[in-house]
N, C-alpha and C positions, 0 to 999 in steps of 0.2 A: 250483217256480216259483210255485204258489198261496200257498203259506205266506209267501215274501217279499213277493208283491203284497199280502195283505192286511196284513202288518206295515206296509208303506210307506202303504198307504192309510189305516191307523190313525193313524199318525202325523201325514199331512196333514190329517187332520180335526180333530186337536188331542187325540187320546187320549195321557195321559202315558206315557211310553216304557217303564216298568215293565208297564204293563197291556197296552200294544201288544205286548211281548214274549210276555206269558201268553196273551193272546188268539190270537196267531200260532201258538203251539204248539196250542192247541185246535182251530184250522182245519186244521192239518197232520194230526192225529189223525182228526179227523171225515173228512177226505178220504182218509185211508190205507185205510179200510175194516177197521180192526183196533181195533174198540172198546176190547179189553183193556188198549191202551196208557193209557187213561184211569186204570187201577188204578195204574200207576206214577207218574202226573202228581204227586200230593202228596209221594211219595216223592223224587222229582227236585227239587220245590220246597224241600223241607227240606233236602235233601242239599246244595244249593247254598250253604247258610250254616251248615252243620255242619262249621265249621273253626276250629280252636283259633286261626290267626293272625289271623282276622278281629276278635276281640277287641281288637287293636291300633287298630282304626279309632276306636271310642268313645274309648279312652284318650289317642291322639293329639288329637282334637276337644278333649277336656276340657284336656288341657295348653294348648293356644292359648286357651280361655276363662280359665283361671287366669291365664295369662301377661298377657292383657289386663286384666283385673280387678286384678291386682297390680302394675299400672304398670312392668312390666318391658320393654315394648316402647319406651318413651320412653327408658329407661335404655341401651338397645342403640343407639338412634340417638345419643345423647350419647357413647357410647364410639367411634362411628364419627367422630364429629365432632370430637373429641379429636385424632385421627391425621391426617385429611386434610381437616378443614373450612377450614384456611387456605391451602391450595393454590388455584390458579385453576381454576373450577369446583367448589371444594372441596364444596359441598352437592349437586352431582350425583353425585360419589363417595359422598358419605355416602349418598345415597339408594340406590344400588346396594349398597354394603357392608352398609347396614342391613338391606336387603331379604334379602341373603345369610344373614345371622346371624339374622333372624327365621324366614327359610325352613326354617332348621333345626329349628324348633319347631312352626310352624304346619301346613305341608305342604299348604297349598289356595291356589291360584292367587288365586281370587276373594275369598276371606276376606282375603288378605294386602294385594291392592290396596286394599279398603275401608279398612282400618285404616291402612296407610302413607299413602294419599292424605289423611286427615285430618291427619296428623302432618307429612309433608314438603312437600305442594304449597303450603299456605300460608305457611311458612317460607321457601322457596325464592322465592314471589312476592315476600315482603317484601324479600328481598335483591336484586330487580331481573331474576330468570328470568321469561321468558315462562310464563304458566300452562299454557297447552296443551302445551308441552315438559315442564313440570314434571310434569304428569299422564300424559302419553304414557311418560315414563321410569319412573314409578312402576308403571304398568302392564306395562312389560317386567321390573321388578323382581319383580313377582308371578310371572313366569313361572318364577323360581327354585324358588319353592314346591314344587310338586310333582316337582322333579327332585332337589334334595339333601335326604336324609332328615332327619326322616321323612316319608313320603309317603302319603297316602290312596290315590293312584291306584296305586302300586306294591304297596300291600298288596292291592288288589282285583286287579291283574294277577297276583300272586302265586297269589291262590286261583283264579283263571281258567286259569292255566297249570300248576298244582300244582308251583310251584317255591317255594324257601326265600324267606320276606320278607325275613329278613336279608340273603341273597346280593342281592335286588332293591334294597334300601335302599343296600347299598354300592355297588352298579353306578352308582347315580346320582351318586356324590361327585365323581367326575374330570370328567364332562360338566357338572355345575354349577358346578364352580370353574372350568373353561375358558371358560364362559359370561359368568361373573362378569369374569374377565380380559379378554375380548373386548370387553364392555360398557365396562369402564374405559379401554381403548385408544381407542374410539370417542369417549367423553367428552373424552379429552385432545385428540384433532384438532379436535371440535368447539368446545372450549373456547378453542383458538387462532384459529379462523376467526371464531368470533362474539364474541371477547372475553368469556367470561362471567365474571362477577364474583368477586373474592376474599371470603373471610370474614376477620373479624378474626383476627390471630395470637394464639396462646395460648403462654403460657411453658411451659417443659418441667414446671415445678411444677405448673401447673393441668392439664397433662394427666394427670400421675401422680395427682393427687387425683382427676379424673374416672375414670381406670382402676380405682382402688381403690374407689370408689364403686359402680360398675357390675360389676365382676369377677364378682362371685357370680352375676349372672344368667347367665354363660356356663356355669355348673354343668349347667343343663338340657340344652343340646346335648351338652357333654361326656359325661355320664351316659347320654344315649341312644345316641349314635353310637359312645362308647368303650366301652360294655359290649357292644355287638353285634360291633365289631371285634375286641375282647379274646377273645371267646367265652364271657364270664361270663354272659351271659343272650342270650335269643331276642328278638325283636323285641317280641312282646308283654310280655313281663317288663320289658323296658328301658322301654317306653310307660308300665307301672305305675310303675316307680321315678320315671321322669321328672315323672309327675304330681304325686307325692310331694314331689320336690325343688322343683317350680315352685311348689306351695303352702307350702313351708317358706321359700322365698326371699321370696315375696310377702308372708308374713305376719311374718317376723322380721327381714327385710333392707331391704325397700322400704316396708314397714309398710302398704301400701295393699290388701292382700287380707285381707277379712273372712270369717270361716266362715259368716256370715249369707248371704253371696252364692252359697255353694255349691249351695242347692236350685236356684236358676235356671240356675245355669251347668250342672248336671247335666242339667236339663230340656232347654235348649238343645242341649247334646251328644247327648242320648237322641234327638231329634226329627230331627237331622242324620244321625246313625248309622242310624236306623231307615230313612231315604229310600234310603241307600245299600247297606243290607244287602238292602233289597226288591228294588233293582235287580239285586242280584248273585244273589239267589234265581231272580228272573225269567229272567236269563241263563242261569241252569243249565238250566231247562227247555228254553229256545230252543235253546240249544246241543245238548241230548239229541236234540231231534227234527230238526235239521240233520244231526247225525252219523247217526241212524238212517236217513234219507233220503240220505244218501252226496252231500250238497250239497257238502262241501269236496272230495271227490274228483273231482267235476265242474268245480269251479272250478279246482282244481289242473292238470287236463288243458288247460285252456283257458289258464292262465298260463303253463305250460310251452312253449307254442307262441311266446309273446312274450319271455319272460324265460331265457336259457340258463344265466345263472349266479346266484349268492346277491346280489351287488352290483347286478346289474340289476333283480332282484327287488324288493330294498329299495328302490331308487330309486323303483320303479312304486308301492310300496305309500306310500312317503312321500307322493307327489303325492295319490293316493287319501285318505290320511289327513289331508291338509292340507285339502282340499276338505271332508270329513267334519266336521272340527274347526272350521271356519267356522260351522257352523250347529247343532252338538251341543256340549254341555259335555263336560268331559275323561272323567269316569267312565261317563255312558252310552255315549259313543263307543268306550271300552274294550270295554264289554258287548256292543255291536254287532258289533265287528269281531274281536276276539280268537279267539272260538270258531271263525270260518271262516278266518282267516289263519294262526293259529299252527300247525294241523297241517301246513299246505303248508309253511311255513317251516321247521320242524323234519324233517318225513319228506321232503320232496321236495329241498330245498336245503340241509339239514344246519346250518342256522343255530342257533346257543346260544340257547335261550328266553329266558335272562337278557339276552342282547344285544339280542335282537328286542324284548324289553319296554321298554329304554331307547329304541330309536327309535321305538316306538309311542307312548310317552307323551310324548317330546319333540315329536313331530309334533302331538299332540292339543293340547298345551299352546300350541304356536306358533299352532294354528288359532284359540285364544281372543284373538288378537291379529291375525287377518286379517280383512279384510271379506269379505262383506257385513255379518256380525254383530259379530265382535270383542268378545265379552262382557266381557273385562277392561277394554277402553276404555269401554263403556256403565257398568261399576261406577265406574271412576274419574270419568266425566262426571257420574255422579248425585251424587257425594259433592263434586266441585270446580266444575261448572257448565261444563267445558270441552267444546268441541265434539268428538267422536269421530273424525269424519272427518280433521280437521285434526290430530289426535293422530298418526293413522297417518301421515300426510304428513310431518310435522315429525321423526317418528322412524324414518323409513325405513331409515336407516343401520342401526339396530339389528335390522329385520327381514331385510336382507340379510345380516348377520352371523349371525344364527340360522339362516337357511336353509344357509350355508356348513358351519356345526357340524353340521347333518343330514346334509350330504353325507360330511363326514369321519366321522360315525359310522357310517354305511352302508358306508364303503370300509374303515375300520380298527375292527375290532371291539375290539381290544385298549384303546380309549379307555374303553370301558364295563366290560372284564373284567380289567383290570390289578391291580385290587386283590383279585380273586378268585383268582388264581393261586396 
């Protein structure tokens, strides 16, 4: 209890979560009366990032950097607009579908919201949509980023849970597609109620030209996901190939990517990757002392008195993770909770770790869209100037639908495991 108390206190006084985890472990060792544990401390710290699968993180981040610098995101939006732009609420559909396609490359909710807010919100506002609704919808579109592969959160979870990165990425495909479909149904209903505007109609010839102009940009997600599904490459290898494909498409097809941009892209990808990897290393140390102190076993004994079956356990975990996700970003939230909850889920309730990973990630991502913090709303607000509180109110149907999907994931494991059979 002293360890958890020290960790909570450090967080409250503003110490970064990575340092809080490391210092919390130091407090435990000092209190344990076994100073020899300090000898293992650096080994545990290094062992936390000594994983081949983690190489995928900087590669996925680099793909996003190249895609943005190469003008690929804008072309994906144009492709979505060619298909659904002329329907009622067409630009709202474009927002969600473009987010779905972009999420298969970026894999980060906050980065996706920042990029898509710059592209979609001004266009929707010009066509007569309320800016607050447009910004809020874009924030929910960003929720798809960590669910549809590739996903930094799934890579981090795979390392923490010691499961295949490829399996985790595949497990997110069906929930991501279901969530996209649900969002489109809500848009259709709201479009009729609020009489959302229609965009100008396009001829089939114009649509065909748009598809031909933008189709090569889809090579990136096809290569990444296809190589994993076919077994030709693992997640790390597919990320490396995807980075090369993104550079080639940006350089020779869109002609907006220049190799002089690469050093800055590599620097930004390296800085963000270093932050994520330090968190993973710190989580490894903290998890080590928790297991040594038999804290998961103590929590498991308490939980078993409340949750008699796996579904009840997952629903309780969902409530707890949703609350955690409201104040803590996705990757730190994973690092704080997985070492404690995963052993209980697998050993006590027999839950598949891949299914548990999908439930945890979706919960923490939805937390990014839940007050009092709602980080994705604040990102969209910073870009567009819309009010974060009003965003949550006008997009409440999307929040309710996301909660329904969460319950379905808890009750039906096949939703996340069907492609892994």
